[in-house]
C-alpha positions in Angstrom: -23.6 -16.7 4.7 -19.8 -16.4 4.2 -17.9 -15.1 1.2 -14.2 -14.8 0.3 -12.8 -12.7 -2.5 -9.0 -12.6 -3.2 -6.9 -10.2 -5.3 -3.5 -8.5 -4.7 -5.1 -5.1 -4.2 -8.3 -6.0 -2.4 -9.1 -9.1 -0.4 -12.5 -9.5 1.3 -13.5 -12.3 3.6 -17.1 -12.0 4.9 -18.1 -13.9 8.0 -15.3 -16.4 7.4 -15.7 -19.6 9.4 -12.8 -21.6 8.0 -10.2 -22.9 10.5 -7.4 -20.4 10.9 -4.3 -21.6 9.0 -1.6 -19.1 10.0 -0.7 -20.0 13.6 2.4 -17.7 13.7 3.1 -14.0 13.8 3.1 -12.4 10.4 3.0 -9.0 8.8 2.1 -7.7 5.3 2.2 -4.5 3.3 -1.5 -4.1 2.9 -3.8 -2.3 5.3 -6.2 -4.5 7.3 -9.7 -4.2 8.7 -10.8 -7.0 11.0 -14.3 -7.3 12.5 -14.7 -10.0 15.2 -18.1 -11.7 15.1 -17.8 -14.7 17.5 -15.4 -17.1 19.2 -12.8 -16.9 21.9 -9.7 -15.0 20.7 -6.8 -13.2 22.1 -5.5 -10.9 19.3 -1.8 -10.1 19.6 -0.3 -7.1 17.9 3.2 -6.0 18.8 3.3 -6.2 22.6 -0.4 -5.7 22.9 -2.9 -8.5 23.7 -6.6 -7.8 23.2 -9.2 -10.2 24.5 -11.9 -9.7 21.8 -15.6 -9.1 22.3 -18.1 -9.6 19.4 -18.3 -6.4 17.5 -14.7 -5.3 18.2 -13.0 -3.8 15.1 -9.2 -3.9 14.6 -7.5 -1.7 12.1 -3.8 -1.9 11.2 -1.3 -0.9 8.6 -0.1 -4.5 8.6 3.6 -4.1 9.2 3.5 -4.7 13.0 3.7 -8.4 13.7 0.3 -9.8 14.6 -1.8 -13.0 15.0 -5.0 -14.2 16.6 -4.7 -16.9 19.2 -7.8 -18.9 18.9 -9.6 -21.3 21.3 -10.7 -24.0 18.8 -13.5 -25.1 21.1 -15.6 -22.2 20.0 -16.7 -21.3 16.4 -14.5 -18.6 15.1 -16.2 -16.1 12.8 -14.6 -12.9 11.4 -14.8 -10.5 8.5 -11.4 -9.3 7.1 -10.5 -6.8 4.5 -6.9 -6.5 3.2 -6.3 -3.7 0.8 -3.5 -1.8 -0.9 -3.8 1.9 0.0 -3.3 2.6 -3.8 -6.6 0.8 -4.3 -8.4 3.5 -2.3 -6.6 6.3 -4.2 -7.7 4.6 -7.5 -11.4 4.4 -6.7 -11.8 7.6 -4.8 -12.5 10.7 -6.9 -10.4 13.1 -4.8 -6.8 12.0 -4.2 -6.3 14.4 -1.2 -9.5 13.1 0.4 -8.3 9.5 0.0 -5.1 10.3 1.8 -7.0 11.8 4.7 -9.4 8.8 4.8 -6.4 6.5 5.3 -4.9 8.5 8.1 -6.2 6.2 10.9 -4.1 3.4 9.4 -1.1 5.5 8.7 -1.0 7.5 12.0 -2.4 5.1 14.5 -0.5 2.1 13.0 -3.0 -0.2 14.7 -6.0 0.1 17.0 -8.7 -1.9 18.6 -12.0 0.0 18.4 -14.9 -1.0 20.7 -17.8 0.2 18.6 -21.0 1.7 19.9 -24.3 -0.1 19.0 -25.0 2.5 16.3 -21.4 2.3 14.9 -21.5 -1.5 14.8 -24.9 -1.6 13.1 -23.6 0.8 10.4 -20.4 -1.3 9.9 -22.4 -4.5 9.7 -24.8 -3.0 7.1 -21.9 -1.9 4.9 -20.2 -5.3 5.1 -23.5 -7.0 4.3 -23.9 -4.7 1.3 -20.3 -5.5 0.2 -21.0 -9.2 0.3 -24.3 -8.8 -1.5 -22.7 -6.7 -4.3 -19.8 -9.2 -4.5 -22.3 -11.9 -5.3 -23.7 -10.1 -8.3 -20.5 -10.4 -10.2 -21.4 -7.7 -12.7 -20.3 -4.1 -13.4 -22.9 -2.6 -11.1 -22.1 -5.0 -8.3 -18.4 -4.2 -8.5 -19.0 -0.4 -8.4 -21.5 -0.6 -5.6 -19.2 -2.8 -3.6 -16.5 -0.2 -3.9 -18.9 2.5 -2.8 -19.8 0.5 0.3 -16.1 -0.1 1.0 -15.5 3.7 0.9 -18.4 4.3 3.2 -16.9 1.7 5.6 -13.6 3.6 5.5 -15.5 6.9 6.3 -17.3 5.1 9.2 -13.9 3.9 10.6 -12.4 7.4 10.1 -15.4 8.8 12.1 -14.8 6.3 14.9 -11.1 7.3 15.1 -11.5 11.0 15.6 -10.7 10.9 19.3 -7.5 8.8 19.0 -6.4 10.8 16.0 -6.9 14.1 17.9 -4.8 12.8 20.7 -2.1 11.8 18.3 -2.2 15.3 16.6 -1.9 17.0 19.9 1.4 15.4 20.6 4.3 17.8 20.8 8.0 17.4 20.3 8.7 15.4 23.5 5.8 13.0 22.8 7.1 12.5 19.2 10.7 11.8 20.5 9.4 9.3 23.0 7.4 7.5 20.3 10.5 7.3 18.3 12.4 5.8 21.3 9.6 3.3 21.8 9.9 2.3 18.1 13.7 1.7 18.6 13.0 -0.4 21.7 10.4 -2.4 19.7 13.0 -3.3 17.1 15.7 -4.4 19.5 14.2 -5.3 22.9 15.5 -8.9 22.6 19.0 -7.7 22.3 21.5 -6.4 24.9 21.0 -2.6 24.6 22.0 0.5 26.6 20.5 3.9 27.0 23.4 5.2 25.0 22.5 2.8 22.1 18.9 4.1 22.0 20.0 7.7 22.2 22.6 7.3 19.5 20.1 5.8 17.1 17.8 8.8 17.6 20.7 11.3 17.5 19.7 12.5 21.0 21.6 13.3 24.2 21.0 10.3 26.5 20.2 12.6 29.5 17.6 14.5 27.5 16.1 11.2 26.3 15.9 9.9 29.9 14.3 13.2 31.1 11.6 13.4 28.4 10.8 9.7 28.5 10.1 9.9 32.2 8.0 13.1 31.8 5.9 11.6 29.0 5.4 8.0 30.2 5.9 8.3 33.9 8.5 5.6 33.9 12.1 5.2 32.9 13.4 3.9 29.6 14.6 0.6 31.2 11.4 0.1 33.2 9.6 0.3 29.9 12.1 -2.0 28.2 11.7 -4.6 31.0 7.9 -4.4 30.8 8.1 -5.0 27.0 10.3 -8.0 27.6 7.9 -9.4 30.3 4.9 -8.8 28.0 6.6 -10.7 25.3 7.3 -13.5 27.7 3.6 -13.6 28.6 2.8 -13.9 24.9 5.2 -16.8 24.4 3.9 -18.6 27.4 0.5 -18.5 25.6 1.7 -19.3 22.1 4.7 -21.6 22.7 3.8 -24.0 25.4 6.7 -26.3 24.6 9.4 -23.7 25.3 11.0 -23.9 28.7 11.0 -20.9 31.1 14.7 -20.5 30.5 14.2 -20.4 26.7 11.5 -17.8 27.0 13.6 -15.7 29.3 16.6 -15.8 26.9 14.6 -15.1 23.8 12.9 -12.1 25.5 16.3 -10.5 26.1 17.3 -11.6 29.6 20.8 -12.8 30.2 20.0 -14.4 33.6 17.0 -16.5 34.5 17.1 -15.2 38.1 16.7 -11.6 36.9 13.8 -12.6 34.6 12.1 -14.6 37.4 12.4 -11.7 39.9 11.1 -9.1 37.5 8.3 -11.3 36.3 7.0 -11.9 39.8 7.4 -8.2 40.6 5.4 -7.1 37.5 2.9 -10.0 37.1 2.4 -11.1 40.7 3.4 -14.7 40.4 6.4 -16.7 39.2 6.8 -17.7 35.5 6.0 -21.3 36.3 2.9 -20.4 38.3 1.8 -18.1 35.5 2.2 -20.8 32.9 0.3 -23.3 35.0 -2.6 -20.9 35.5 -2.7 -20.0 31.8 -2.8 -23.6 30.7 -5.5 -24.3 33.3 -7.6 -21.6 31.9 -7.5 -19.5 35.1 -6.1 -16.4 33.3 -7.6 -14.2 30.6 -4.4 -12.9 29.0 -4.8 -9.2 28.3 -2.8 -6.1 28.8 -4.8 -3.3 27.3 
């Protein structure tokens, strides 16, 4: 059974089987919970590509560009909840607890959770209950659906303890590197220098270069080039009509020869070979 409920504060799609009608990258202000039931889907968020398995749960704050890339030969079934964080504050008795409950969305930005058997069973039971209460359409149904939704948020919060702890343990260098990565994410398609990035962060370029290498194990520009190559891989998947030259230029490369050389170095084959393998189904595109 599938069910879809829409409102500006809370949007619930339960086991939705309808054809996907947003074949482009998008973002939104509401938080999102996405549970994958079945199909063959590469989910693209920012520069990450996740080859989904049934039971995978994605949470996101919505602002990072994202989209599923769906193989239409397979039935695509998913449950999705979009909600305004103010909705949680309104239905939760304790405002401070509501803020903490939403921390996975706020601090992690987005994450793919591979749930254990027990975690998946709990999440599915809560979604089932939400759908059942939605169908009642009365006062009790509305309130019990909200309670089940809050329980689902607590379930997700519990599943996120390890990544949240890792994020909380980050010190000043890690935070500064995260800020640098955010700058790169916003301008990787442009011509940009180390001085430009450091200036936007009000940092010394030599200090930025030092801490970036210490934290990531790579240089700022190696990271930048990997980001551009990853984006090119995404476009080879989603934009089959674009030429290799167009992909290279859109990804931020000024010279096709430089793009082709780096692509082969990082991916192991030329852009043309990669596209042919991808179109022939020989590749499972994934970089997580």
